[in-house]
N, C-alpha and C positions, 0 to 999 in steps of 0.2 A: 732436353733435362731441366733447362730452369722453368719450362711452361707448367712439367710435372710437380714441382719442388713449389711453386707458387699455387698449384692444386690442390694439395695436399693443405697449406693455409685456409683454402678456402673454404674447403668442404669441412676442416675441423672447427671453424668459427660457425659457421652452417649448423652443423652436428649440434656445438654447445651453446649454440646461441642466449637459450635461457638462462645458463650460467654467466655467460663474457657480454651479455648487452648492460651497456650503461656503466662498466667498470673502465678506469682510466689507467689503473696501473699495471696492464697486461702485457709482458714479452714474452713473443717468439721467438725460439732459439733451435737454428737450422743447421744443417753444414754445408749447405749452397751459400759462400761467401756472397757473389752476385747479387743476390738476395738484398742482402744491407745496403748495400749503395742504392739500389733499385729502388726502395721504398722513400730513398731518403730525399730524392730526388722529386720533382713538380711532376704531375700525372703526364701532362705529353711530353716527357724527356722519357717515358719507359718506352719497351719492346710495345709493338701495336698489339699482340696476341697477352699480353701483363696486362696491360690498360684497362679489356674489359674483365680481368680479375680485380683489378684495383680497384675500381667501382665497385665492383660486388662485395666488396671490403673495406667500403667508407663508412656503414653504420657503426663500425667497432673502432676505438681507439686503442694503436697498441703501437710497440716497437720492435722489430727483428733488429736481433741479433745474432754474430755469426757465432758458431761452435763447435770445434772438432768434431769429427765423427764418432771416434774412438771414446771421446766425453758426452756422448748421448748415450747414456745406460738405457735407461727406460726405453727413450725409441727404438734404440738397436734390439734390444730386445723381443720389443711386441713386434718388430719386422722379421725378424725371425720364428718369432712363436707363433705363428698365425690359429684360429679359434681350428678345431676337428669339425665345428658342423658349419654351415651358414648363419650368418646373423638375421636373426626376424625384426630386423628394423626394415622400415618403408623402404624400399630397396625403389621407388620413384625419385627418392633426394637423389640418391647416389647417383653420378653422374659418368659414364663412362670419358677415359682423355680423348679418343680419338674422337667422341660425338662432343666434347668440348670444342675441338680441333674446327670444326665444320659448323659449329653454332659463331663461332667467331670470324668468321669470312673475312677476308683484309677487304676493303673499299680504297679500289685505286683509280677513283674518278678522276684524276686528275692527270694520268695516265691512258693515252690511247690504249687499244687492243691490241694496233700494228705494233706500235712501241713496246708493247709488255712481249710481245712474240721475240720482238727482237732484245728484248734486253737478257729473255732466258738463253736466247742461243748466244748473246755474246759475252755473257758472264759464266757459259758455262766454256768457254776458250779463253778466258781469262786469267792467266796464272795467278797473278795478285788476289784475285777473288776468290778462288778455287781455295786456297790457300788460308782464305779468311774462313771461309765456310766451312772448313776443316778444324780450325778452332773454335768456331759458335757451334758446331755441335760439340766438341769434345772438350773444350775447357782450357782457357788461358793460362799461361807460366803464368808464376806470380810477380816477376822482374819483367821490367819494358824491355831489357837488353838480354833476353831469350828470345826475345820473339824474333821473325824473320823480317828483315829490314821493306820485304813487300809489304807487308801489312803492319809494319811500326805506326806509319800515322792513324791507326785506329786503334790505338792500344790507348788512348783519352777517353774515347768512352766505347769500348767494348761492351757495356751493359748495358747500352742501347740498340745495339746490333743484334740481328733475326733475319732467319730464311726462312721465306714459302715462296713454293710453286717454280722452286730454282730461282727467284730473285732475294737478291739481300737486300734490310732495311734497317737503316736509323731511325728510330721510333716511327714518324709517319712519311719517311725519305724513301725515297728507291734509293740504291747505291749505283751509281753509275760506271759503267767500265771505263777504262781509258779509251776503249777504241769506239766507243759512242759518244766524246766529252765535245769534242768540235762541232759534231751537229747538233746536241744538244745545247750548245752554246751561240750556234744561229738561229737557235728555236726560241729562245729566251730571248734576243736581241732583235729580231723580229720588226717587234712593235718600234725602237727607236725612241722609247719612255726616257731612257736615260738611267744614270748608273743605282741611283738609291730602287728608282720602280723595278729592271731587272734585277737586282739582288733581291728584293721581295718575292717577285714571282719566281724567282729557282728554288727559295727555300719552303716555298710551299710543298712539292713533290722531289725534289731532286737533290740529289749529296753528292759531293765527292770530295777527300782531302785537298783544300786549295779553291772550291767553288766561289768563295766570294771575290777574291784576288783573283781569277780567271775572267770571272763576270766583268769587274775594272777593267781591265786593262781590253776585254773586247769591246766595252762600253766607248773606252778612250783613244782605241785605235782606229772607230769608223769614222771616214770622213766627211756622213754625212750628221753625223752627230753634232761634230768641231762645226760645221758650217753653221746650222742654225743654232747652235748653243748659246744659250740666253747670259749676258754680263753677270757675272755674283753684283748684287746690288750693295750701293756702297753705305759702309756705317755712316750714321749719324752722326755729325758735328755735336760736339756738345761746348756750348760755347759761355765765354767767364760771365759770373758772375755781374750783374749793372752796379755800379758802387754808389754810393748814397750822397757822397759831397766830388765836388771836384778837386782832384787833381791827386785824388787819392789812391789809382789807380794809373800806371804810364807802362805805354810800350815804344819800343825802341827797334831799329834796326837801319843799318848803312847801304845806300845805292850809290851806284857810279852812273852817271850822267857826262855824256862829251868829254869824256879823260876826264870828272873830278868825284871824288868821294862827296858823299853826302851822308849828314847826318838824321834821321828821321823822327823824331819822337811827338808821338800822340797820348791823348789818356782819354781813356772811354766813357768818361762820363759827358762830355760833350763833342766828342771827335775833335777837339781842337788839332793843329797840326802844327808845328814849328821846324822848319828847316835850316839847318850848319852846313856851310860849307866846309868840308877836312882840308887842314893843308896837308896829314898827313892819317895812315888809321892805326895811328900809335894808342894804346889803354889810355895814354896819361892825355892823348887830345880830347880823347871821348870822355873820359872822367872828366877835364876843365869844363868842356860846354856844357855837361848834362847840371855839374855844380853851377853853373850859369843860371839855368832854367828853373834848376830847385830854390836860387835866392831869389826868384821873381816871382815865382807861384807857390811857392812852399813845397817843404820837402812829402814824398808820397809814401803812403803804406807798401805799396806793392808795385814792384817794376819787371815788366816782362819781357825778355827778349830772349832770341837765338843763340844756336854755341857756338856764333862767332868767335875766333882769338882771342879776340876782345872782349869778350863779356865772360869767358870762363877763367879769364888771368884770374894770380892771387892777388893782383892788382886791384880789381875790379871789385874782386869778391871783399877785398879788405874796404873798401870807400864804400860796399853796401853794410856793412857791419858797422863804420864808423856813423854812419848815417842812421841806423836801425831802419832799413828797409827790408823786405822781402822780396829776394832775389830770384822770380821765376824764370829758368829757362823751357823750351819747349823741346819736346822728344827730338830724336836725332833723324836727320832722313825726313823729316817730317811735316815744312814749315806750316801748314794750316797752325800749327799749334800756337805760332807766333801770328794768329792772323789779323789781329788787329792793325801791327803795324806794317803787316804786308798788303796790307785794302789801302792805306795811308801813301805807301811806294806808290801803288797804283794809282793814285791820285794826282801826285806829284807829277811823276813823268804824264800822264795825260797832261795835266796845266804843261809842262812843258814844251808837251809835240805840239799843239795848240798855239801858243805864243812865239815856237822858233827863236829859242833861246830862254834868259831866266823871264817870268814873267811880272820882273820889275819893271821891265821894258816897257809893256803897256801902260800906258796913262789912263787908262781907264780900268784895269785894277788896284794902279796905285789910290785910286779916290774912293777906292769901295769902302762903304763902312765898317766899323768892325766890333763886334760884337761880348768881345771880352771873354778869355778861355774858363770861365768859372758860371756861363749860361748857360742853356736848354737849347741855342740859338741854331743856326746853318753852319754847318763847318766851313772853315776857315785856315788856310794855310798864311804860317808868319814868315815871310822872304829872306833871304837873308842879302845884303845889300853889297858885303867885303866877307872875305873866308873870317868864318872865326865868328862874325859878330851879326846880331839881328836890329832889324831898325824897325822901332815902336810905331810909325807912321807908316809904315809901306804893308798893307794887306792884299790879298788876293781872296779871290770870289771862289766859291767850291769850285771844284773841278767838275 
């Protein structure tokens, strides 16, 4: 029925082309409500038979509006009062509906002939598709609640459904009966090209409600795909900006070595590292040692730490606020966010490992000259001589 209604619009525009061509304020009133929504959708979303008709209508600019048949006074009157004699119009332009359908033969090049025959046979045996075919031919209820639960999943795109040669179509895609879906999934996944490729391949010519989810589950449960799946690439790290002056950006972290806690402080300008042995991990102790560094080298603009209990405490926040420091913490469960301090911790651990204890026990390291924290020379580590204090004349080379 919907094809007949659309064909009537085509013939009307072609007959009155000299009056309608070039106008932009044309309104077509139809008593077939699905046509209104079909003409609002993209061309590829329309049923396959209507696509050819819509392409014929592309030379005109018009809008389709639904109007009840009882209110279509003129059209209803003319349809009930045919002319007593045949029209003398050029009958070669008047096209019979059956000829129109034959001229719009469906292209099933994406489906083999054997599969088409199997589709026709299984569609005739599928109770859900038989009810769906009846609704397509006779019309849908106005409300979704009035639709049989078996065909309710098709209600959303009811205007895109059509029947041809015993096969149901949604636009360009053949609707697959439930009995054939496992076999179709095997054919879709035969190439093992991954989820995205299989979904794209399936949507070219096949359809059933939930086809995307079924295809994804099929690919995810394939042991061969899981064995040779490529790992997802890591997101590139976003480094902190290199500061323009010494001691302007500082990072801190706490490490455990041989049963003792150490406070590691490094700044981004020259990679200078300060190490303090902590008698305890209280916030007050960390703040006291940090203040000592600031007294020697100056107050930084930014201090970067992780989310350790010392750094998220009220006392530490108050300390940063009093000194006018921008305190930045890394993301939770993402230590790479405090990468500068983490790198300094690795350097200190390697230095401890190589020297079998504290580095200041190595005379060669004690005599290594210092270039100072304010220069862009090679990194140094300032080594503690006793808990909570550092010595200005004991230095260690870069690990």
